[in-house]
C-alpha positions in Angstrom: -26.1 74.6 224.0 -26.1 76.8 221.0 -29.0 77.4 218.7 -29.4 79.1 215.4 -31.4 82.4 215.6 -34.4 80.6 214.2 -34.2 77.7 216.6 -33.6 80.0 219.5 -36.7 82.0 218.6 -38.8 78.9 218.5 -37.5 77.7 221.9 -38.1 81.1 223.6 -40.1 80.6 226.7 -39.7 76.8 226.7 -37.2 76.3 229.5 -36.2 72.6 229.9 -36.8 72.5 233.6 -35.9 68.8 233.9 -32.5 69.5 232.4 -32.0 72.6 234.6 -32.9 70.6 237.8 -30.6 67.8 236.7 -27.6 70.1 236.2 -25.0 69.5 238.9 -22.9 72.2 240.6 -19.8 70.6 239.0 -21.3 70.9 235.5 -22.2 74.6 236.2 -18.6 75.3 237.3 -17.1 73.5 234.3 -19.4 75.4 231.9 -18.4 78.7 233.6 -14.7 77.9 233.3 -15.1 77.3 229.6 -16.9 80.6 229.0 -14.7 83.7 228.9 -17.7 86.0 229.2 -19.1 84.5 232.4 -18.9 86.5 235.7 -16.7 84.9 238.4 -18.3 82.5 240.7 -19.1 83.9 244.1 -17.2 81.7 246.5 -16.2 82.0 250.2 -13.1 84.0 249.3 -15.2 86.5 247.3 -17.6 87.0 250.1 -14.7 87.4 252.6 -13.4 90.3 250.6 -16.8 91.8 249.8 -17.8 95.1 251.5 -21.3 96.3 252.1 -21.7 99.8 250.6 -24.6 102.0 251.7 -25.9 104.3 249.0 -25.5 108.0 249.6 -28.8 109.6 250.1 -29.8 112.3 247.7 -31.3 115.8 248.4 -34.0 117.1 246.2 -33.2 120.7 245.1 -34.3 123.1 242.4 -31.4 124.2 240.2 -31.3 126.4 237.1 -29.2 125.2 234.2 -28.9 126.4 230.7 -31.5 125.0 228.4 -29.0 123.4 226.0 -27.2 121.7 229.0 -30.5 120.1 230.1 -31.4 119.1 226.6 -28.0 117.4 226.2 -28.3 115.3 229.3 -32.0 114.5 228.6 -31.1 113.4 225.1 -28.8 110.7 226.5 -31.8 109.1 228.1 -33.2 107.8 231.3 -31.0 108.6 234.3 -29.9 112.0 233.0 -30.1 113.5 236.6 -27.8 110.7 237.9 -25.3 111.5 235.1 -25.5 115.2 235.9 -24.7 114.3 239.5 -21.7 112.2 238.4 -20.3 115.2 236.4 -20.7 117.4 239.4 -19.1 114.8 241.7 -16.1 114.5 239.3 -15.7 118.2 239.3 -15.9 118.3 243.2 -13.4 115.4 243.5 -10.9 117.1 241.1 -11.2 120.4 243.0 -10.6 118.6 246.3 -7.5 116.8 244.9 -6.1 120.0 243.5 -6.6 121.9 246.8 -4.8 119.0 248.7 -1.9 119.1 246.1 -1.5 122.9 246.6 -0.8 122.4 250.3 
């Protein structure tokens, strides 16, 4: 269902649990098929292709970086250390690829 912004605000926090419980799997699938923005349904085929990925453990270190570099990454917001790690990883991956290509 679609609601105007005013109606949506008035309904906020008022989930129609009877309607939710009465919704069938077929109705959910049909609604998902009509919505271009919906994520794909996770069926047996999806689970058969899925791979479990273990997160790489991090190592706490102390590193000195230029003040403006740190300020730049912090300004981007929460997760700045993760982004710094991603930049370092991209550099590492590129260097590894270039050394393989040089052989």
